[in-house]
TORLODO-844769 format. One record per residue (C-alpha): residue in three letters; residue number from 1; chain; x, y, z. Coordinates in steps of 0.1 Angstrom, whole numbers, plus 5000, padded with zeros to 4 digits. Layout:
+------+------+-------+------+------+------+
! resn ! resi ! chain !    x !    y !    z !
+------+------+-------+------+------+------+
!  ALA !  NUM !     A !    X !    Y !    Z !
...
+------+------+-------+------+------+------+
END
This chain:
+------+------+-------+------+------+------+
! resn ! resi ! chain !    x !    y !    z !
+------+------+-------+------+------+------+
!  MET !    1 !     A ! 6147 ! 3688 ! 9561 !
!  ASN !    2 !     A ! 6142 ! 3674 ! 9596 !
!  LYS !    3 !     A ! 6128 ! 3638 ! 9600 !
!  LEU !    4 !     A ! 6094 ! 3648 ! 9613 !
!  LYS !    5 !     A ! 6087 ! 3672 ! 9584 !
!  TYR !    6 !     A ! 6101 ! 3646 ! 9561 !
!  ILE !    7 !     A ! 6076 ! 3619 ! 9573 !
!  ILE !    8 !     A ! 6047 ! 3644 ! 9573 !
!  ASN !    9 !     A ! 6054 ! 3654 ! 9537 !
!  ARG !   10 !     A ! 6055 ! 3617 ! 9526 !
!  CYS !   11 !     A ! 6022 ! 3611 ! 9544 !
!  VAL !   12 !     A ! 6007 ! 3639 ! 9524 !
!  ILE !   13 !     A ! 6019 ! 3622 ! 9492 !
!  LEU !   14 !     A ! 6003 ! 3589 ! 9503 !
!  CYS !   15 !     A ! 5970 ! 3606 ! 9511 !
!  ILE !   16 !     A ! 5969 ! 3622 ! 9477 !
!  VAL !   17 !     A ! 5975 ! 3589 ! 9460 !
!  ILE !   18 !     A ! 5948 ! 3572 ! 9480 !
!  LEU !   19 !     A ! 5923 ! 3600 ! 9475 !
!  SER !   20 !     A ! 5931 ! 3602 ! 9438 !
!  SER !   21 !     A ! 5923 ! 3564 ! 9434 !
!  CYS !   22 !     A ! 5889 ! 3565 ! 9451 !
!  GLY !   23 !     A ! 5877 ! 3601 ! 9445 !
!  ASP !   24 !     A ! 5855 ! 3613 ! 9417 !
!  ASN !   25 !     A ! 5867 ! 3621 ! 9382 !
!  HIS !   26 !     A ! 5869 ! 3659 ! 9386 !
!  ILE !   27 !     A ! 5906 ! 3665 ! 9391 !
!  ILE !   28 !     A ! 5920 ! 3694 ! 9410 !
!  ASN !   29 !     A ! 5938 ! 3716 ! 9385 !
!  ASP !   30 !     A ! 5969 ! 3724 ! 9406 !
!  ILE !   31 !     A ! 5987 ! 3694 ! 9422 !
!  TYR !   32 !     A ! 6015 ! 3714 ! 9438 !
!  VAL !   33 !     A ! 6028 ! 3695 ! 9468 !
!  ASP !   34 !     A ! 6061 ! 3698 ! 9486 !
!  TYR !   35 !     A ! 6076 ! 3664 ! 9477 !
!  PRO !   36 !     A ! 6106 ! 3658 ! 9499 !
!  PHE !   37 !     A ! 6129 ! 3639 ! 9476 !
!  SER !   38 !     A ! 6163 ! 3652 ! 9480 !
!  ASN !   39 !     A ! 6179 ! 3649 ! 9446 !
!  ASN !   40 !     A ! 6174 ! 3638 ! 9410 !
!  ASP !   41 !     A ! 6203 ! 3613 ! 9408 !
!  SER !   42 !     A ! 6203 ! 3576 ! 9416 !
!  THR !   43 !     A ! 6209 ! 3570 ! 9453 !
!  SER !   44 !     A ! 6236 ! 3545 ! 9461 !
!  ILE !   45 !     A ! 6221 ! 3519 ! 9484 !
!  SER !   46 !     A ! 6247 ! 3507 ! 9510 !
!  ASN !   47 !     A ! 6242 ! 3470 ! 9509 !
!  GLY !   48 !     A ! 6268 ! 3460 ! 9535 !
!  SER !   49 !     A ! 6264 ! 3423 ! 9538 !
!  LYS !   50 !     A ! 6228 ! 3424 ! 9526 !
!  GLN !   51 !     A ! 6218 ! 3401 ! 9498 !
!  THR !   52 !     A ! 6200 ! 3418 ! 9468 !
!  TYR !   53 !     A ! 6169 ! 3403 ! 9453 !
!  ARG !   54 !     A ! 6156 ! 3403 ! 9417 !
!  VAL !   55 !     A ! 6124 ! 3422 ! 9411 !
!  SER !   56 !     A ! 6103 ! 3417 ! 9379 !
!  PHE !   57 !     A ! 6070 ! 3433 ! 9370 !
!  THR !   58 !     A ! 6037 ! 3425 ! 9352 !
!  ALA !   59 !     A ! 6014 ! 3451 ! 9338 !
!  MET !   60 !     A ! 5976 ! 3452 ! 9338 !
!  VAL !   61 !     A ! 5953 ! 3481 ! 9328 !
!  ASP !   62 !     A ! 5921 ! 3491 ! 9346 !
!  GLU !   63 !     A ! 5892 ! 3489 ! 9322 !
!  VAL !   64 !     A ! 5874 ! 3515 ! 9344 !
!  VAL !   65 !     A ! 5886 ! 3544 ! 9364 !
!  THR !   66 !     A ! 5867 ! 3531 ! 9395 !
!  LYS !   67 !     A ! 5893 ! 3504 ! 9403 !
!  THR !   68 !     A ! 5872 ! 3473 ! 9398 !
!  THR !   69 !     A ! 5886 ! 3438 ! 9392 !
!  ASN !   70 !     A ! 5881 ! 3443 ! 9354 !
!  THR !   71 !     A ! 5916 ! 3446 ! 9340 !
!  THR !   72 !     A ! 5933 ! 3437 ! 9308 !
!  PRO !   73 !     A ! 5970 ! 3430 ! 9301 !
!  LEU !   74 !     A ! 5990 ! 3459 ! 9288 !
!  GLN !   75 !     A ! 5993 ! 3450 ! 9251 !
!  ALA !   76 !     A ! 6025 ! 3440 ! 9235 !
!  SER !   77 !     A ! 6051 ! 3465 ! 9221 !
!  ARG !   78 !     A ! 6044 ! 3491 ! 9248 !
!  TYR !   79 !     A ! 6070 ! 3509 ! 9269 !
!  VAL !   80 !     A ! 6069 ! 3514 ! 9307 !
!  THR !   81 !     A ! 6092 ! 3536 ! 9328 !
!  ILE !   82 !     A ! 6094 ! 3525 ! 9365 !
!  TYR !   83 !     A ! 6108 ! 3548 ! 9392 !
!  THR !   84 !     A ! 6119 ! 3531 ! 9424 !
!  PHE !   85 !     A ! 6122 ! 3548 ! 9458 !
!  ILE !   86 !     A ! 6131 ! 3535 ! 9492 !
!  TYR !   87 !     A ! 6099 ! 3537 ! 9513 !
!  MET !   88 !     A ! 6096 ! 3572 ! 9529 !
!  ASN !   89 !     A ! 6131 ! 3579 ! 9517 !
!  ASP !   90 !     A ! 6152 ! 3587 ! 9486 !
!  TYR !   91 !     A ! 6150 ! 3580 ! 9449 !
!  VAL !   92 !     A ! 6168 ! 3548 ! 9439 !
!  THR !   93 !     A ! 6167 ! 3543 ! 9401 !
!  THR !   94 !     A ! 6147 ! 3546 ! 9369 !
!  LYS !   95 !     A ! 6144 ! 3517 ! 9345 !
!  SER !   96 !     A ! 6127 ! 3513 ! 9311 !
!  TYR !   97 !     A ! 6107 ! 3482 ! 9302 !
!  GLN !   98 !     A ! 6089 ! 3468 ! 9272 !
!  THR !   99 !     A ! 6060 ! 3444 ! 9269 !
!  ALA !  100 !     A ! 6075 ! 3417 ! 9246 !
!  GLN !  101 !     A ! 6042 ! 3399 ! 9252 !
!  ALA !  102 !     A ! 6010 ! 3413 ! 9266 !
!  GLY !  103 !     A ! 6012 ! 3420 ! 9303 !
!  LEU !  104 !     A ! 6048 ! 3409 ! 9309 !
!  LEU !  105 !     A ! 6075 ! 3436 ! 9313 !
!  SER !  106 !     A ! 6111 ! 3430 ! 9302 !
!  PRO !  107 !     A ! 6139 ! 3454 ! 9310 !
!  VAL !  108 !     A ! 6150 ! 3473 ! 9278 !
!  ASP !  109 !     A ! 6186 ! 3470 ! 9289 !
!  GLY !  110 !     A ! 6182 ! 3433 ! 9297 !
!  ASP !  111 !     A ! 6192 ! 3438 ! 9334 !
!  ILE !  112 !     A ! 6165 ! 3428 ! 9360 !
!  LEU !  113 !     A ! 6162 ! 3453 ! 9389 !
!  SER !  114 !     A ! 6182 ! 3440 ! 9419 !
!  ILE !  115 !     A ! 6177 ! 3456 ! 9453 !
!  PRO !  116 !     A ! 6183 ! 3448 ! 9490 !
!  ASP !  117 !     A ! 6154 ! 3437 ! 9512 !
!  GLY !  118 !     A ! 6133 ! 3464 ! 9526 !
!  SER !  119 !     A ! 6102 ! 3485 ! 9518 !
!  TYR !  120 !     A ! 6100 ! 3504 ! 9485 !
!  GLU !  121 !     A ! 6078 ! 3527 ! 9465 !
!  PHE !  122 !     A ! 6073 ! 3520 ! 9428 !
!  TYR !  123 !     A ! 6058 ! 3546 ! 9404 !
!  ALA !  124 !     A ! 6052 ! 3537 ! 9367 !
!  LEU !  125 !     A ! 6042 ! 3555 ! 9336 !
!  SER !  126 !     A ! 6032 ! 3541 ! 9302 !
!  VAL !  127 !     A ! 6013 ! 3548 ! 9270 !
!  GLY !  128 !     A ! 5985 ! 3525 ! 9261 !
!  ASN !  129 !     A ! 5978 ! 3533 ! 9225 !
!  LYS !  130 !     A ! 6012 ! 3538 ! 9209 !
!  PRO !  131 !     A ! 6046 ! 3521 ! 9210 !
!  VAL !  132 !     A ! 6064 ! 3551 ! 9224 !
!  TYR !  133 !     A ! 6081 ! 3560 ! 9257 !
!  PRO !  134 !     A ! 6060 ! 3579 ! 9283 !
!  PRO !  135 !     A ! 6069 ! 3614 ! 9293 !
!  THR !  136 !     A ! 6099 ! 3616 ! 9317 !
!  VAL !  137 !     A ! 6103 ! 3630 ! 9352 !
!  THR !  138 !     A ! 6135 ! 3650 ! 9355 !
!  ASP !  139 !     A ! 6128 ! 3668 ! 9388 !
!  PHE !  140 !     A ! 6117 ! 3646 ! 9418 !
!  SER !  141 !     A ! 6110 ! 3676 ! 9440 !
!  THR !  142 !     A ! 6078 ! 3679 ! 9419 !
!  GLY !  143 !     A ! 6074 ! 3646 ! 9402 !
!  PHE !  144 !     A ! 6059 ! 3662 ! 9372 !
!  ALA !  145 !     A ! 6062 ! 3644 ! 9338 !
!  THR !  146 !     A ! 6062 ! 3665 ! 9307 !
!  PRO !  147 !     A ! 6055 ! 3673 ! 9279 !
!  LEU !  148 !     A ! 6020 ! 3661 ! 9273 !
!  SER !  149 !     A ! 5999 ! 3658 ! 9241 !
!  ASN !  150 !     A ! 5964 ! 3650 ! 9230 !
!  GLY !  151 !     A ! 5959 ! 3617 ! 9213 !
!  ILE !  152 !     A ! 5980 ! 3598 ! 9239 !
!  ASP !  153 !     A ! 5966 ! 3573 ! 9263 !
!  TYR !  154 !     A ! 5987 ! 3581 ! 9293 !
!  LEU !  155 !     A ! 5988 ! 3553 ! 9320 !
!  SER !  156 !     A ! 6000 ! 3555 ! 9355 !
!  ALA !  157 !     A ! 6005 ! 3530 ! 9384 !
!  GLN !  158 !     A ! 6016 ! 3535 ! 9420 !
!  LEU !  159 !     A ! 6027 ! 3511 ! 9448 !
!  THR !  160 !     A ! 6035 ! 3531 ! 9478 !
!  ASN !  161 !     A ! 6047 ! 3505 ! 9504 !
!  GLU !  162 !     A ! 6059 ! 3472 ! 9488 !
!  SER !  163 !     A ! 6080 ! 3449 ! 9510 !
!  ILE !  164 !     A ! 6109 ! 3431 ! 9493 !
!  SER !  165 !     A ! 6123 ! 3400 ! 9511 !
!  GLY !  166 !     A ! 6132 ! 3377 ! 9482 !
!  ASN !  167 !     A ! 6131 ! 3374 ! 9444 !
!  THR !  168 !     A ! 6096 ! 3384 ! 9434 !
!  THR !  169 !     A ! 6073 ! 3395 ! 9406 !
!  ILE !  170 !     A ! 6053 ! 3426 ! 9413 !
!  PRO !  171 !     A ! 6019 ! 3432 ! 9395 !
!  LEU !  172 !     A ! 6014 ! 3468 ! 9384 !
!  THR !  173 !     A ! 5978 ! 3480 ! 9377 !
!  PHE !  174 !     A ! 5977 ! 3511 ! 9355 !
!  SER !  175 !     A ! 5949 ! 3536 ! 9353 !
!  HIS !  176 !     A ! 5939 ! 3559 ! 9324 !
!  ALA !  177 !     A ! 5949 ! 3596 ! 9330 !
!  CYS !  178 !     A ! 5930 ! 3610 ! 9300 !
!  SER !  179 !     A ! 5895 ! 3611 ! 9285 !
!  GLN !  180 !     A ! 5881 ! 3593 ! 9255 !
!  ILE !  181 !     A ! 5856 ! 3610 ! 9232 !
!  MET !  182 !     A ! 5835 ! 3590 ! 9207 !
!  ILE !  183 !     A ! 5810 ! 3605 ! 9182 !
!  LYS !  184 !     A ! 5786 ! 3582 ! 9164 !
!  ILE !  185 !     A ! 5771 ! 3597 ! 9132 !
!  VAL !  186 !     A ! 5736 ! 3585 ! 9124 !
!  PRO !  187 !     A ! 5712 ! 3595 ! 9095 !
!  GLU !  188 !     A ! 5683 ! 3614 ! 9110 !
!  ASP !  189 !     A ! 5659 ! 3596 ! 9086 !
!  ALA !  190 !     A ! 5673 ! 3564 ! 9071 !
!  SER !  191 !     A ! 5647 ! 3564 ! 9044 !
!  LEU !  192 !     A ! 5660 ! 3598 ! 9032 !
!  THR !  193 !     A ! 5697 ! 3596 ! 9040 !
!  THR !  194 !     A ! 5723 ! 3569 ! 9039 !
!  LEU !  195 !     A ! 5758 ! 3572 ! 9054 !
!  ASP !  196 !     A ! 5783 ! 3556 ! 9030 !
!  SER !  197 !     A ! 5815 ! 3566 ! 9047 !
!  ILE !  198 !     A ! 5832 ! 3592 ! 9069 !
!  THR !  199 !     A ! 5863 ! 3604 ! 9051 !
!  SER !  200 !     A ! 5878 ! 3627 ! 9077 !
!  ALA !  201 !     A ! 5871 ! 3643 ! 9111 !
!  THR !  202 !     A ! 5886 ! 3667 ! 9136 !
!  ILE !  203 !     A ! 5877 ! 3678 ! 9171 !
!  SER !  204 !     A ! 5886 ! 3708 ! 9193 !
!  ALA !  205 !     A ! 5914 ! 3698 ! 9217 !
!  PRO !  206 !     A ! 5924 ! 3710 ! 9252 !
!  SER !  207 !     A ! 5954 ! 3733 ! 9253 !
!  THR !  208 !     A ! 5986 ! 3715 ! 9264 !
!  THR !  209 !     A ! 6002 ! 3747 ! 9279 !
!  SER !  210 !     A ! 6017 ! 3741 ! 9313 !
!  LEU !  211 !     A ! 6001 ! 3707 ! 9318 !
!  PHE !  212 !     A ! 6018 ! 3679 ! 9336 !
!  LEU !  213 !     A ! 6013 ! 3643 ! 9347 !
!  SER !  214 !     A ! 6020 ! 3638 ! 9384 !
!  LEU !  215 !     A ! 6041 ! 3607 ! 9389 !
!  PHE !  216 !     A ! 6030 ! 3603 ! 9425 !
!  THR !  217 !     A ! 5993 ! 3607 ! 9420 !
!  GLY !  218 !     A ! 5989 ! 3596 ! 9384 !
!  ARG !  219 !     A ! 5967 ! 3626 ! 9377 !
!  ILE !  220 !     A ! 5970 ! 3652 ! 9349 !
!  SER !  221 !     A ! 5964 ! 3688 ! 9357 !
!  GLN !  222 !     A ! 5932 ! 3699 ! 9339 !
!  SER !  223 !     A ! 5934 ! 3722 ! 9309 !
!  ARG !  224 !     A ! 5911 ! 3752 ! 9311 !
!  ALA !  225 !     A ! 5914 ! 3764 ! 9275 !
!  LEU !  226 !     A ! 5912 ! 3750 ! 9239 !
!  SER !  227 !     A ! 5942 ! 3746 ! 9216 !
!  SER !  228 !     A ! 5943 ! 3767 ! 9185 !
!  THR !  229 !     A ! 5948 ! 3734 ! 9166 !
!  ALA !  230 !     A ! 5921 ! 3708 ! 9162 !
!  GLU !  231 !     A ! 5929 ! 3671 ! 9168 !
!  THR !  232 !     A ! 5924 ! 3647 ! 9139 !
!  MET !  233 !     A ! 5901 ! 3619 ! 9149 !
!  TYR !  234 !     A ! 5903 ! 3581 ! 9143 !
!  ILE !  235 !     A ! 5874 ! 3566 ! 9123 !
!  SER !  236 !     A ! 5859 ! 3532 ! 9129 !
!  GLY !  237 !     A ! 5829 ! 3527 ! 9107 !
!  ASP !  238 !     A ! 5802 ! 3553 ! 9117 !
!  THR !  239 !     A ! 5821 ! 3564 ! 9148 !
!  CYS !  240 !     A ! 5849 ! 3590 ! 9152 !
!  HIS !  241 !     A ! 5870 ! 3588 ! 9183 !
!  GLN !  242 !     A ! 5900 ! 3604 ! 9200 !
!  ILE !  243 !     A ! 5918 ! 3605 ! 9233 !
!  LEU !  244 !     A ! 5920 ! 3640 ! 9249 !
!  LEU !  245 !     A ! 5936 ! 3655 ! 9279 !
!  PRO !  246 !     A ! 5914 ! 3663 ! 9309 !
!  LEU !  247 !     A ! 5895 ! 3696 ! 9305 !
!  THR !  248 !     A ! 5874 ! 3721 ! 9324 !
!  TYR !  249 !     A ! 5858 ! 3745 ! 9300 !
!  THR !  250 !     A ! 5824 ! 3763 ! 9298 !
!  GLY !  251 !     A ! 5821 ! 3763 ! 9260 !
!  ASP !  252 !     A ! 5815 ! 3736 ! 9234 !
!  LEU !  253 !     A ! 5839 ! 3716 ! 9213 !
!  THR !  254 !     A ! 5836 ! 3718 ! 9176 !
!  MET !  255 !     A ! 5836 ! 3687 ! 9154 !
!  ASN !  256 !     A ! 5843 ! 3691 ! 9117 !
!  PHE !  257 !     A ! 5839 ! 3661 ! 9094 !
!  SER !  258 !     A ! 5834 ! 3651 ! 9058 !
!  ALA !  259 !     A ! 5811 ! 3622 ! 9048 !
!  ILE !  260 !     A ! 5799 ! 3606 ! 9016 !
!  ILE !  261 !     A ! 5761 ! 3601 ! 9017 !
!  ASN !  262 !     A ! 5735 ! 3587 ! 8993 !
!  GLY !  263 !     A ! 5761 ! 3572 ! 8970 !
!  GLU !  264 !     A ! 5774 ! 3606 ! 8960 !
!  LYS !  265 !     A ! 5809 ! 3609 ! 8945 !
!  GLU !  266 !     A ! 5820 ! 3639 ! 8965 !
!  ALA !  267 !     A ! 5821 ! 3641 ! 9003 !
!  ARG !  268 !     A ! 5800 ! 3667 ! 9020 !
!  ASP !  269 !     A ! 5814 ! 3689 ! 9048 !
!  TYR !  270 !     A ! 5797 ! 3692 ! 9082 !
!  SER !  271 !     A ! 5804 ! 3712 ! 9114 !
!  VAL !  272 !     A ! 5786 ! 3706 ! 9148 !
!  LYS !  273 !     A ! 5790 ! 3719 ! 9183 !
!  ILE !  274 !     A ! 5796 ! 3692 ! 9209 !
!  PRO !  275 !     A ! 5785 ! 3702 ! 9245 !
!  LEU !  276 !     A ! 5806 ! 3691 ! 9274 !
!  VAL !  277 !     A ! 5790 ! 3671 ! 9303 !
!  ASP !  278 !     A ! 5792 ! 3693 ! 9334 !
!  ASP !  279 !     A ! 5818 ! 3715 ! 9315 !
!  THR !  280 !     A ! 5843 ! 3687 ! 9319 !
!  LEU !  281 !     A ! 5863 ! 3660 ! 9301 !
!  ALA !  282 !     A ! 5871 ! 3638 ! 9331 !
!  ALA !  283 !     A ! 5900 ! 3614 ! 9334 !
!  GLY !  284 !     A ! 5891 ! 3578 ! 9328 !
!  SER !  285 !     A ! 5857 ! 3585 ! 9313 !
!  SER !  286 !     A ! 5845 ! 3577 ! 9278 !
!  TYR !  287 !     A ! 5820 ! 3601 ! 9263 !
!  LEU !  288 !     A ! 5798 ! 3585 ! 9236 !
!  TYR !  289 !     A ! 5779 ! 3612 ! 9216 !
!  GLU !  290 !     A ! 5754 ! 3606 ! 9189 !
!  ILE !  291 !     A ! 5747 ! 3632 ! 9162 !
!  PHE !  292 !     A ! 5721 ! 3632 ! 9134 !
!  ILE !  293 !     A ! 5729 ! 3642 ! 9098 !
!  THR !  294 !     A ! 5708 ! 3649 ! 9067 !
!  SER !  295 !     A ! 5719 ! 3659 ! 9032 !
!  SER !  296 !     A ! 5722 ! 3695 ! 9044 !
!  SER !  297 !     A ! 5724 ! 3696 ! 9082 !
!  VAL !  298 !     A ! 5739 ! 3680 ! 9113 !
!  ASN !  299 !     A ! 5725 ! 3682 ! 9148 !
!  PHE !  300 !     A ! 5735 ! 3670 ! 9183 !
!  ASN !  301 !     A ! 5713 ! 3643 ! 9196 !
!  SER !  302 !     A ! 5725 ! 3627 ! 9229 !
!  VAL !  303 !     A ! 5755 ! 3618 ! 9251 !
!  ASN !  304 !     A ! 5763 ! 3590 ! 9274 !
!  VAL !  305 !     A ! 5792 ! 3589 ! 9299 !
!  LYS !  306 !     A ! 5807 ! 3554 ! 9301 !
!  ASP !  307 !     A ! 5837 ! 3538 ! 9318 !
!  TRP !  308 !     A ! 5868 ! 3537 ! 9297 !
!  THR !  309 !     A ! 5873 ! 3503 ! 9281 !
!  GLU !  310 !     A ! 5902 ! 3489 ! 9260 !
!  VAL !  311 !     A ! 5878 ! 3488 ! 9230 !
!  ASN !  312 !     A ! 5852 ! 3512 ! 9218 !
!  GLU !  313 !     A ! 5815 ! 3509 ! 9227 !
!  THR !  314 !     A ! 5809 ! 3488 ! 9194 !
!  GLY !  315 !     A ! 5835 ! 3463 ! 9205 !
!  THR !  316 !     A ! 5861 ! 3474 ! 9179 !
!  PRO !  317 !     A ! 5897 ! 3479 ! 9192 !
!  ILE !  318 !     A ! 5908 ! 3515 ! 9191 !
!  SER !  319 !     A ! 5924 ! 3521 ! 9157 !
!  SER !  320 !     A ! 5961 ! 3529 ! 9153 !
!  THR !  321 !     A ! 5954 ! 3547 ! 9120 !
!  VAL !  322 !     A ! 5941 ! 3583 ! 9120 !
!  SER !  323 !     A ! 5917 ! 3595 ! 9094 !
!  ASN !  324 !     A ! 5931 ! 3609 ! 9061 !
+------+------+-------+------+------+------+
END
């Protein structure tokens, strides 16, 4: 690949990253770009007489998709994979990190990244709601991370031109790549119906077929169909919630749940259609629905689209325990 084409292609990547950080939430489904990375193996940097410098990282998470100053530290016991590239040039290395304490990344292998002075690109992936490693990138000609699943809070961060001239600590700011759906269940008439507890709940989930998370843009390609398997929801009091992959779909989601009402011994089963806002589940958005129930029926009431926060709209941290 000649140098001019190489530089033009890298500029395309940078434009996509910039546009993806300031554009709206409606993600282009196909993110196929000719990324010019030449190989999948660690590139040996010829240091010559150059001194190498130690690079450490901190990790914050955007509370909203719109890139405001509202951030929170990535909680403890989370894994982060950081991919390093020479600026406008080849891949350097992949390193795994863990948050031994909130917001502070420690190398899993104990060795701090050491690189010569120069300009670099750093791309990072993480999972916000589970102590598991993020999906991996095995082909840098595409930069696609797979496989993907519903129920996972995928996080991504990109620094596309970072100058290294001494030992330093680099702050990474992660953004949410998925959607959050929350459904509040309310008695239609409190004088006639009391909600004692929600015992279980499921929601239609986007299909994961052929989906990928782009390392270079931090965006997930939108699903356009539903999975044949519903996703079990978390339960926090009167609210059921789950993290779902981005979706463009003209139909409704179906929520099935069981609830104990009016002091009864047995749970009643309910099913309700959940309409999508603009036929979309957009990355970084939190959809707060409200539905009404009686002893014999359930009906959709309203929906509000909110910015994603690290806690649900009632102030309760997202649970790590799914419903039974």
